[in-house]
C-alpha positions in Angstrom: -36.2 -10.5 -12.3 -34.3 -13.7 -13.0 -33.5 -14.8 -16.7 -35.1 -18.1 -16.9 -32.8 -20.8 -19.1 -34.4 -21.1 -21.9 -34.3 -16.7 -22.3 -30.9 -17.3 -21.5 -29.6 -19.8 -24.2 -31.5 -18.0 -26.7 -29.6 -14.9 -25.8 -26.3 -16.4 -25.7 -27.1 -17.8 -29.2 -28.0 -14.4 -30.7 -25.0 -12.8 -29.3 -22.8 -15.2 -30.7 -24.4 -14.4 -34.3 -24.3 -10.6 -33.4 -20.8 -10.9 -31.9 -18.8 -10.0 -34.9 -14.9 -11.9 -34.7 -12.2 -9.5 -32.9 -9.7 -7.9 -35.0 -6.1 -6.5 -34.6 -7.7 -2.9 -34.3 -9.8 -4.1 -30.9 -7.0 -5.2 -29.2 -4.8 -2.1 -30.2 -7.7 -0.1 -28.6 -8.0 -1.7 -25.4 -4.1 -1.4 -24.9 -4.4 2.2 -25.5 -8.0 3.4 -24.6 -6.9 4.6 -20.9 -4.3 7.0 -22.7 -6.5 8.1 -25.6 -9.1 8.9 -22.8 -6.7 10.9 -20.9 -5.6 13.1 -23.6 -9.7 14.5 -23.5 -9.2 15.8 -19.9 -8.3 19.5 -18.8 -6.5 20.2 -14.9 -6.8 17.0 -13.5 -5.3 17.4 -10.2 -3.3 14.8 -8.3 -2.9 14.5 -4.5 -1.0 17.7 -3.5 1.8 17.7 -0.8 3.1 20.6 1.7 6.6 21.4 1.4 8.0 21.5 4.9 8.4 25.1 5.4 4.2 24.8 6.0 3.0 27.4 3.8 3.3 26.1 0.3 1.9 22.9 -1.1 2.3 21.0 -4.7 0.5 19.4 -7.0 0.7 17.4 -10.5 -2.0 18.1 -13.0 -2.7 16.5 -16.4 -3.9 18.6 -19.0 -4.4 16.5 -22.2 -1.9 13.8 -20.8 0.4 16.3 -20.6 1.8 16.9 -16.5 2.8 20.1 -14.5 3.7 20.8 -11.7 2.2 23.6 -9.7 3.1 25.3 -6.7 0.3 27.3 -4.5 1.3 30.1 -1.8 -1.3 29.3 0.6 -1.2 32.8 2.5 -1.4 35.0 -0.9 -3.6 31.8 -3.2 -0.7 32.6 -5.7 -0.3 29.8 -8.4 2.7 29.1 -10.7 4.5 26.2 -11.9 6.8 24.7 -9.4 10.1 24.8 -11.5 10.8 24.9 -15.0 10.1 21.9 -16.8 12.0 21.9 -20.1 15.3 22.9 -18.4 15.0 20.5 -15.8 14.6 17.5 -18.8 17.3 18.9 -20.4 19.7 18.6 -17.2 18.1 15.1 -16.5 19.0 14.0 -20.4 22.4 15.6 -20.7 23.5 13.4 -17.6 21.2 10.4 -17.6 21.7 10.4 -21.3 18.2 9.2 -21.7 15.3 10.9 -23.5 12.7 12.4 -20.7 10.5 14.7 -21.7 9.1 17.8 -19.8 5.5 17.2 -19.9 5.8 13.6 -18.5 8.7 13.8 -16.4 8.8 10.2 -14.2 8.1 11.3 -10.6 5.5 12.1 -8.9 7.0 13.8 -5.7 10.0 15.9 -5.3 11.7 18.0 -2.0 12.7 21.1 -1.9 15.7 22.3 0.3 18.6 25.3 0.7 15.5 27.9 0.2 13.9 26.5 -1.7 16.7 26.6 -4.4 17.1 22.8 -4.6 15.3 20.2 -5.7 15.7 16.3 -5.0 13.2 13.3 -6.0 13.7 9.7 -6.9 13.6 8.2 -10.7 13.7 4.4 -10.4 16.6 3.5 -8.3 18.5 7.1 -8.7 18.1 9.7 -6.4 18.9 12.9 -8.4 19.6 16.4 -6.9 19.0 19.8 -9.0 20.5 23.2 -8.3 17.5 25.4 -9.9 19.4 28.6 -10.2 21.6 26.7 -12.7 20.0 23.3 -13.8 22.8 21.5 -12.9 21.9 18.4 -11.6 24.0 14.7 -9.8 22.4 11.4 -8.7 23.0 8.9 -6.9 22.1 5.1 -6.9 20.0 3.8 -4.0 20.0 0.5 -3.1 18.2 -1.7 -4.6 17.5 -4.9 -2.1 19.0 -7.4 -4.6 22.6 -7.7 -4.1 25.7 -9.9 -5.9 27.1 -10.1 -2.4 25.9 -12.5 0.2 27.6 -11.1 3.3 25.8 -9.7 6.4 25.7 -5.8 6.6 28.7 -4.5 8.8 27.7 -3.6 12.3 30.8 -2.0 13.2 31.1 1.8 12.0 33.4 3.8 14.2 33.4 6.5 11.8 29.3 7.2 12.0 28.8 8.5 15.4 25.9 9.6 17.6 26.0 12.7 18.8 24.6 14.1 22.2 22.6 17.2 22.3 24.8 18.9 24.2 27.4 18.3 21.4 29.9 17.1 23.9 30.0 13.5 23.0 29.9 10.9 20.1 28.7 7.7 20.4 30.2 5.3 18.2 30.2 1.4 17.8 33.5 -0.4 17.8 33.7 -4.4 17.8 30.0 -4.6 18.2 30.4 -2.4 21.6 29.2 1.0 22.5 32.3 3.8 22.9 32.1 7.5 23.4 34.6 10.1 22.2 34.8 13.3 23.5 34.3 16.2 20.7 37.9 17.3 21.5 39.2 14.1 20.9 40.7 13.9 24.1 38.6 10.8 25.9 37.7 7.3 24.1 35.9 5.7 26.7 34.1 2.1 26.5 30.5 2.0 27.9 29.8 -1.4 26.9 32.0 -4.7 26.7 29.3 -7.5 26.3 28.9 -6.9 22.1 29.9 -9.5 19.8 29.1 -10.5 16.5 26.0 -12.6 18.1 24.6 -10.3 19.8 25.8 -6.8 19.0 24.5 -2.8 19.7 23.5 -1.4 17.1 24.3 2.5 16.4 21.1 3.1 14.2 18.9 2.2 17.5 20.3 4.6 20.0 18.9 7.6 21.4 20.3 9.9 23.8 18.4 11.6 26.5 17.6 15.0 26.2 20.0 16.0 28.8 22.6 14.3 27.2 23.4 12.2 30.6 21.9 8.8 29.7 22.0 6.2 26.7 19.5 4.1 25.3 19.7 1.6 22.7 19.2 -1.6 21.3 21.3 -4.7 21.5 20.4 -7.7 19.0 20.8 -11.2 18.3 20.5 -11.8 15.1 18.0 -14.0 13.3 17.6 -16.3 10.5 19.2 -14.5 7.3 17.3 -16.5 4.8 18.1 -15.4 1.4 16.1 -15.8 -2.1 18.5 -16.3 -4.9 17.8 -15.1 -8.3 19.2 -15.5 -12.2 19.1 -12.4 -14.0 18.8 -14.3 -16.8 18.9 -11.6 -19.6 20.9 -8.4 -18.6 21.1 -5.6 -20.4 24.7 -4.9 -19.8 26.4 -8.2 -20.0 26.1 -11.2 -22.4 26.2 -14.3 -19.2 23.6 -14.3 -16.6 23.6 -12.5 -13.2 23.3 -14.0 -10.0 21.7 -12.3 -7.1 20.5 -12.5 -3.4 18.2 -10.5 -1.4 17.4 -11.1 2.4 13.7 -12.2 2.9 12.3 -13.5 6.1 9.5 -15.9 5.7 6.7 -17.2 8.2 8.2 -19.2 10.6 12.1 -18.3 10.6 13.8 -17.4 13.6 13.9 -13.5 14.0 16.4 -11.0 14.7 15.7 -10.6 19.1 15.9 -6.6 20.0 16.8 -5.8 24.0 16.7 -2.6 25.2 19.6 -1.3 27.0 20.0 1.7 29.0 23.4 3.4 30.3 24.3 5.8 32.5 26.9 8.1 30.7 27.9 10.0 33.7 28.8 6.7 35.5 29.2 4.8 32.8 27.1 2.1 34.0 24.7 0.0 32.2 21.1 -0.9 34.0 19.7 -3.8 33.2 15.8 -3.9 31.6 13.7 -6.9 32.5 12.2 -8.0 29.3 9.1 -9.7 30.9 6.6 -7.1 29.2 8.1 -7.8 25.7 9.1 -11.1 25.7 8.5 -12.7 22.4 8.8 -9.5 19.5 8.0 -9.4 16.2 9.0 -6.1 16.4 10.0 -3.0 18.5 9.8 0.3 17.5 12.8 2.4 17.9 12.8 4.3 21.3 11.6 7.6 22.4 12.8 9.7 24.9 10.0 11.7 27.1 11.4 15.3 26.4 12.0 16.3 30.3 14.1 12.8 30.6 12.2 10.8 32.9 12.1 7.4 30.7 11.8 6.6 27.0 8.8 4.3 25.1 8.8 2.0 22.6 6.1 -0.2 21.1 6.0 -4.0 21.2 4.5 -6.1 18.5 4.2 -9.5 20.0 4.7 -12.4 17.3 1.8 -13.9 16.0 0.3 -9.7 15.9 -2.3 -10.5 18.5 -1.0 -7.9 21.5 0.7 -4.7 21.1 2.1 -2.9 23.9 2.9 1.0 24.5 6.1 0.2 27.0 7.9 2.8 28.9 11.3 2.5 30.7 12.5 4.8 33.7 15.4 6.5 33.5 16.3 6.5 37.0 16.1 2.5 37.7 15.4 0.7 34.5 11.7 -0.5 35.4 9.5 -1.4 33.0 5.8 -1.0 32.5 3.1 -1.3 30.3 1.2 2.1 29.5 -1.4 0.9 26.8 -2.3 -2.8 25.6 -4.0 -3.8 22.7 -5.1 -6.8 22.2 -7.2 -9.2 19.5 -8.0 -13.1 19.5 -7.2 -12.5 15.9 -4.8 -9.9 14.6 -4.3 -6.4 14.9 -4.5 -4.2 12.2 -1.7 -2.1 13.4 -0.8 -0.1 10.4 -4.1 1.4 9.2 -3.5 5.0 10.3 0.0 5.2 9.8 0.8 2.6 6.9 4.1 4.4 5.5 5.4 3.5 9.6 3.2 0.1 10.1 2.6 1.4 13.8 -0.6 2.1 15.3 -1.5 5.8 15.5 -0.3 7.6 18.7 0.1 10.9 19.5 1.2 12.2 22.8 0.0 15.5 24.3 2.1 17.7 26.7 5.2 15.0 26.8 2.5 12.0 27.3 0.6 13.6 30.3 -2.1 12.3 27.5 -1.8 9.8 24.8 -3.9 9.3 22.1 -4.2 6.1 20.3 -6.0 4.1 18.1 -7.8 1.4 18.6 -10.8 -1.3 17.3 -11.6 -2.8 20.6 -15.1 -1.7 20.4 -15.6 -2.9 16.9 -14.4 -0.5 14.5 -11.2 1.7 14.3 -11.5 4.8 17.1 -9.1 7.3 18.7 -9.2 6.8 22.5 -7.5 9.2 25.4 -5.5 7.8 27.7 -3.6 9.1 31.2 0.1 9.0 29.4 1.5 8.8 33.4 -0.9 5.9 34.4 -2.3 4.2 31.6 -5.8 4.8 32.5 -8.3 5.0 29.9 -9.8 8.6 30.2 -12.7 8.4 27.1 -13.4 7.2 24.1 -13.2 10.1 21.4 -15.0 8.9 18.9 -17.2 6.4 18.5 -19.8 4.3 16.4 -20.5 2.2 13.2 -18.3 3.5 11.3 -14.3 3.4 10.9 -11.6 6.0 11.4 -9.4 5.9 8.5 -6.9 8.7 8.8 -5.7 11.7 11.6 -5.0 14.8 9.3 -4.0 17.2 12.8 -3.8 16.9 16.5 -3.8 21.0 18.3 -3.0 19.8 21.4 -4.0 23.4 22.8 -7.4 23.6 21.5 -7.6 20.0 22.2 -8.9 19.2 19.2 -8.4 16.5 16.2 -8.8 17.1 12.5 -9.1 13.2 11.1 -10.8 11.6 8.0 -13.3 8.8 8.5 -16.0 6.5 6.4 -19.2 5.0 6.9 -20.8 7.6 8.8 -23.5 9.1 7.0 -26.3 6.7 5.9 -27.4 5.5 2.3 -24.2 6.5 1.2 -20.7 4.4 -0.2 -19.5 3.7 3.4 -15.7 3.4 1.9 -16.1 7.1 0.9 -13.9 9.4 3.3 -14.9 12.4 5.1 -13.1 14.9 6.9 -14.4 16.0 10.7 -12.9 17.9 13.5 -13.5 16.5 17.5 -12.5 17.6 20.7 -10.6 15.4 23.0 -13.2 14.9 25.3 -15.5 13.7 22.3 -17.3 16.5 21.9 -18.0 18.8 19.0 -18.4 16.5 16.1 -18.0 18.7 13.3 -18.3 17.4 9.6 -16.4 19.4 7.4 -16.6 17.8 3.8 -20.5 18.0 2.8 -19.7 16.7 -0.6 -21.1 13.1 -1.3 -17.6 12.4 -2.8 -14.7 10.8 -1.9 -12.5 13.2 0.0 -8.5 13.0 0.8 -7.6 16.1 3.0 -3.9 17.2 3.2 -3.1 19.4 6.4 -0.2 21.9 6.5 3.1 21.2 8.9 1.7 24.0 10.5 -2.2 23.1 11.1 -3.1 26.3 9.6 -4.4 24.9 5.9 -5.6 21.8 4.4 -6.4 20.7 1.0 -9.2 19.2 0.0 -9.1 17.1 -3.3 -12.5 15.1 -3.8 -14.0 13.0 -6.8 -16.4 10.3 -7.4 -16.2 7.8 -10.3 -19.0 9.8 -11.8 -17.6 13.3 -10.7 -14.1 14.7 -12.0 -11.6 16.2 -9.3 -12.0 19.6 -7.0 -9.5 20.8 -5.3 -9.9 23.7 -2.6 -7.5 25.3 0.1 -9.3 25.5 3.5 -8.4 27.4 6.5 -8.2 25.1 9.3 -9.4 27.8 12.4 -12.7 27.9 11.2 -12.9 26.2 7.7 -13.1 29.0 5.7 -12.8 28.2 1.7 -9.7 30.3 0.7 -8.8 29.2 -2.9 -10.4 27.2 -5.1 -7.1 25.8 -6.6 -8.3 23.3 -9.3 -11.3 22.2 -11.2 -11.0 19.4 -13.7 -12.9 19.5 -17.1 -14.0 16.2 -18.6 -16.3 17.3 -21.2 -14.4 16.4 -24.3 -14.4 12.7 -22.6 -17.9 12.6 -22.0 -18.1 14.1 -25.6 -16.4 10.5 -27.0 -18.5 8.1 -25.1 -17.0 7.5 -21.9 -19.0 6.4 -19.4 -18.0 5.9 -15.4 -18.4 2.6 -13.7 -21.9 1.5 -12.1 -22.1 1.2 -8.5 -23.8 -2.3 -7.0 -24.4 -3.6 -4.0 -25.5 -6.7 -2.8 -25.6 -8.5 0.5 -23.0 -10.8 1.6 -22.9 -14.3 3.2 -24.6 -13.4 6.4 -28.1 -11.8 4.6 -27.3 -8.5 6.0 -24.0 -7.0 5.4 -24.0 -4.7 2.1 -21.3 -5.9 -0.1 -20.2 -3.1 -2.3 -18.5 -3.1 -6.1 -18.4 -1.4 -9.4 -19.6 -2.8 -12.9 -17.3 -1.8 -15.6 -19.1 -1.9 -19.1 -18.2 -3.0 -21.9 -17.8 -0.5 -25.5 -20.7 0.1 -27.3 -22.9 -1.1 -24.6 -26.3 -2.5 -25.3 -29.1 -3.5 -22.9 -30.6 -5.8 -24.9 -27.5 -8.5 -25.1 -25.8 -10.7 -23.0 -22.3 -10.1 -22.2 -19.4 -12.3 -20.2 -18.0 -11.3 -16.9 -14.9 -11.3 -15.8 -13.6 -10.3 -12.1 -10.7 -8.1 -11.6 -9.8 -9.3 -7.7 -7.3 -8.0 -5.2 -8.6 -9.3 -1.7 -5.6 -8.4 0.5 -6.9 -8.0 3.7 -4.6 -4.9 4.3 -7.0 -2.7 2.1 -10.4 -2.4 0.3 -9.4 -2.4 -4.2 -12.7 -1.1 -5.4 -12.1 2.3 -6.7 -14.3 5.4 -5.4 -12.6 8.1 -7.2 -12.0 10.1 -10.4 -9.9 8.2 -13.1 -9.4 7.7 -16.8 -8.3 4.2 -16.4 -10.3 2.0 -18.0 -10.7 -1.9 -18.1 -9.0 -3.1 -21.4 -11.3 -6.1 -21.3 -14.4 -3.6 -21.8 -13.1 -2.6 -25.0 -13.5 -6.5 -26.5 -17.1 -7.1 -24.9 -16.3 -8.3 -21.5 -18.1 -7.0 -18.6 -15.5 -6.2 -15.6 -16.3 -6.1 -12.2 -14.4 -5.2 -9.0 -15.9 -6.3 -5.3 -14.7 -5.8 -1.6 -15.9 -9.2 -0.6 -15.8 -10.1 3.3 -12.1 -10.4 5.1 -10.7 -7.1 3.0 -10.4 -4.0 5.1 -12.0 -0.7 6.0 -14.9 -1.8 7.5 -15.9 -3.3 11.1 -13.7 -5.7 12.8 -15.9 -8.3 12.3 -16.0 -7.8 8.2 -12.0 -7.7 8.8 -11.7 -11.0 10.7 -13.4 -13.4 8.1 -9.5 -13.4 6.4 -7.9 -14.9 9.7 -6.2 -18.1 9.0 -8.1 -18.2 6.0 -6.8 -16.2 3.3 -8.2 -19.0 0.7 -11.9 -17.6 1.0 -11.1 -14.0 -0.5 -14.5 -13.1 0.5 -15.3 -15.6 -2.7 -18.7 -16.5 -0.4 -19.7 -13.0 -1.0 -18.6 -12.1 -4.3 -20.2 -15.1 -5.8 -23.5 -13.9 -4.3 -22.8 -10.3 -5.2 -22.6 -11.9 -9.2 -25.9 -13.4 -9.3 -27.8 -10.5 -7.3 -26.7 -8.4 -10.5 -27.3 -11.2 -13.1 -30.7 -11.3 -11.4 -31.3 -7.2 -11.7 -29.5 -6.9 -15.0 -30.2 -9.0 -18.1 -27.2 -8.2 -19.7 -25.0 -9.5 -17.0 -24.1 -13.2 -18.1 -22.3 -15.3 -15.5 -22.3 -18.6 -17.4 -18.3 -18.5 -18.0 -17.0 -16.3 -15.3 -13.3 -15.1 -15.4 -11.1 -13.4 -12.6 -7.7 -12.1 -12.7 -5.7 -10.3 -10.1 -1.7 -9.5 -9.4 0.1 -10.3 -6.3 -2.6 -10.8 -3.6 -5.2 -10.9 -6.3 -2.7 -13.4 -8.0 -3.7 -15.7 -4.9 -7.1 -15.2 -5.1 -7.8 -15.8 -9.0 -5.7 -19.2 -8.4 -8.1 -19.7 -5.4 -11.2 -18.8 -7.3 -10.7 -22.6 -9.4 -9.3 -24.5 -6.7 -11.6 -23.9 -4.2 -14.7 -22.5 -6.2 -15.0 -24.0 -9.5 -18.4 -24.5 -9.7 -18.9 -20.4 -10.5 -15.1 -19.2 -11.6 -14.1 -21.0 -14.8 -11.2 -19.2 -16.3 -8.3 -17.3 -14.6 -5.1 -15.4 -14.7 -3.2 -15.0 -11.8 0.0 -12.8 -12.4 3.0 -13.0 -9.1 0.4 -14.6 -7.0 1.6 -15.9 -3.8 0.7 -19.7 -4.4 1.4 -20.5 -0.4 1.6 -18.2 2.4 4.7 -20.1 3.7 6.4 -19.1 0.7 5.7 -15.2 0.7 7.2 -12.6 3.2 7.0 -12.9 6.8 4.9 -9.5 8.3 1.7 -9.9 5.7 1.7 -13.4 6.0 1.9 -14.0 9.8 -0.5 -10.9 10.6 -3.3 -12.8 8.4 -2.1 -16.2 9.1 -0.9 -16.6 12.2 1.8 -17.9 13.8 3.4 -20.4 14.8 2.6 -21.8 11.2 0.0 -24.0 11.7 -2.5 -26.6 9.5 -4.6 -23.3 7.7 -1.0 -22.3 6.0 -1.7 -25.8 4.1 -5.4 -25.8 3.8 -5.1 -22.7 1.9 -2.0 -23.4 0.0 -2.6 -23.4 -3.6 0.4 -25.6 -4.3 -1.0 -28.3 -1.7 -4.4 -28.1 -3.2 -3.3 -28.0 -6.7 -4.9 -31.1 -7.9 -8.1 -29.5 -7.6 -7.7 -27.5 -10.4 -10.4 -27.6 -13.2 -10.9 -24.5 -14.6 -8.6 -22.6 -17.8 -5.4 -21.1 -15.5 -2.5 -19.1 -16.8 -0.4 -18.2 -14.7 2.4 -15.2 -14.7 5.9 -14.7 -12.9 8.5 -12.3 -13.4 11.6 -14.1 -12.7 13.0 -11.3 -10.6 10.1 -10.4 -8.3 11.3 -9.0 -5.5 7.9 -8.5 -3.8 6.5 -12.4 -4.1 9.7 -14.6 -3.8 9.3 -16.4 -7.8 9.5 -20.3 -7.2 6.2 -19.4 -5.0 4.4 -19.5 -8.3 7.3 -22.0 -10.1 6.6 -24.2 -7.3 2.8 -24.5 -8.2 3.5 -25.3 -11.6 5.2 -28.2 -10.3 3.0 -29.6 -8.3 0.1 -29.1 -11.3 2.7 -30.6 -13.5 2.7 -33.5 -11.4 -1.2 -33.7 -10.6 -1.7 -33.8 -14.5 -2.9 -30.8 -14.6 -2.9 -28.5 -17.8 -2.4 -24.8 -17.9 -0.6 -21.9 -19.6 2.5 -20.2 -18.2 4.1 -16.6 -19.1 7.4 -16.4 -17.4 9.1 -12.8 -18.1 12.9 -12.7 -17.9 13.8 -9.2 -16.0 10.8 -9.4 -14.8 9.6 -7.5 -11.3 6.5 -7.6 -9.3 3.3 -7.2 -11.6 5.3 -8.0 -14.3 4.2 -4.6 -16.1 3.7 -4.4 -19.9 1.7 -4.3 -22.8 3.1 -7.9 -23.5 1.6 -9.3 -20.6 -1.4 -7.5 -20.8 -2.2 -8.6 -24.3 -1.5 -12.2 -23.2 -4.2 -12.0 -20.7 -6.8 -10.8 -23.0 -5.7 -13.6 -25.4 -6.7 -15.9 -22.7 -9.7 -14.6 -22.0 -10.9 -14.1 -25.3 -9.8 -17.9 -26.4 -11.8 -19.6 -23.2 -14.5 -17.5 -22.4 -15.7 -15.9 -25.8 -14.3 -19.2 -28.0 -12.7 -17.1 -30.5 -9.3 -17.3 -32.3 -6.9 -14.6 -31.6 -5.1 -12.9 -34.3 -1.4 -14.1 -35.6 0.5 -11.8 -33.5 3.7 -12.8 -34.9 2.3 -11.8 -38.5 -0.2 -9.2 -37.4 2.1 -6.7 -35.6 5.7 -5.5 -35.6 5.9 -4.1 -32.0 2.9 -4.6 -29.7 0.6 -1.0 -29.8 1.8 2.1 -27.5 0.7 2.2 -23.8 1.6 2.1 -20.1 
């Protein structure tokens, strides 16, 4: 029932009288409550990972804030600590001169080598390797992306080689060309002569045919080498500032052009490859030979991200043909099922006799089976008004696929992932995870086992080991206990849905209720936004994370509006060339529906905050929807998509760079600002160019607009830490609650300990 204006005014006055002023302890609670809640849970497991041998998996669990790595033998069901964390912490501290705690080691994953006797992992920018017998550790710095040297990477490495499968030859690069050196060192044979600094052969791209008689590689014509230049104003190891730079391509930049080359090693002949089928690449994937050596393939992602093609090259003739074409009038979301690779999902059956391929060609992400010899579509494997979210395992013998999907179950949150099995011909669809929850599946490398970790916002995690062949439950690995958490009054967020701008699509979100929630009062609303089109951001799984603003009397909400991922193609396409939209028409309707449903939901002075893409969204809210959003904090935002990384922005904003970039630009629309805005930026942000925020600052000043800003020396993307978090809390308390905040310089000697 809608609240009448008079009633709202009465409520607001009553709340103002009832709400005591916030004090320092309220802020301290806000910054530490998540950690305190974490101390009240037992055996909360994190996502597991399998060791390469395929019979054991590892996961990290948290009990009363202490983290422990556990190793499970799938064949026996035996569970034990993965290693001695006390000895490892001591070894790390001796070597690094730091103070790592055994029950809070600063890494989440590791690798085992040398038959399980050597442990390796990364901490920040250091790669560690530790002998488990002696717990002696060695370390090596990992490239950070930033460099004090502005030179191009070398492409001539005669000491680096690629060895043929028959072990007779080493291929290497000298003076930008490919040469062969016999293993006995008696022969040194040039294979190419036309390489140059401006059009060179790259060893990293070279691939031998399985029979060792042919080579395929890319010859690369360099593109722009745009650099972002930084000044680290306050380095910890010297007094003077340090200049640094990194290579960072932006929308519209000229890209390196890769041209595949085929070489017959026996005849020393270079076979020309016609580039008609891949004329304007954004990227060509690594070359992949068929096992029988008949040819090789690569994937062509055309500039503009509207054509994605599987290309095959015949080994004998160099003839090119397109096997599979993926075409879109907007953009292709080619990395959905393989986010780590950024490629579309592809699985070759029987050395390419058939190919399993992911596509949104029917409006939803599904799997298709192609004839790998002719490129003809044999059949659609999955179909329906739901989306495939992951492929866990493919069994080419049984001709079955295990996969994750969401949106298949009516009446359930359409973002919940469930596991299924299906035959190559699209028959035999079998649901494997009946629990109404969000499931995370990890298959063993052998395909014999899988681990299911599931939870909901209101359901603590449970982890179970299954046998894949018959879906039999083998071991109840872990069940979290949150009784103490519930005992102190913890409540999960409230799930809420409302219709979007089309009047029929459900928009899903969650409401984080304020501390000491009283349904008879009214509470101001602040939105935690992240509308990056590459994903969806509303949490679906259990967490003790707390929105700090809820501890200060705010309602905090998270919403997945149109334009975000993991729904239909039409739902997603709203973002194309239109990032300023941010799903805001849907978000505003959602807020209004919540206000109509709940008398305690006050949208008279709505705030919003976000980081990265969410920072862009937060600024856009004030510029393009000022009638609804009044106060915003934008952290590390991309203020203009022409200033940001090339792949993300060209994929969603299009190529060539058009007028749409300006239309979505906060910089070009800075004069529109009406509400209260605070900008946060770290001077060493390696994800989003810090100048994006600084150019917005420049334009706001020139437009005579007032705003606040936090510039963090040494800060990277997101400027993590309690100081920036406290500034955010302070900003909303001042500008929404209208309260004076404590005199922090007098109130505390240091910030509360926390995240």
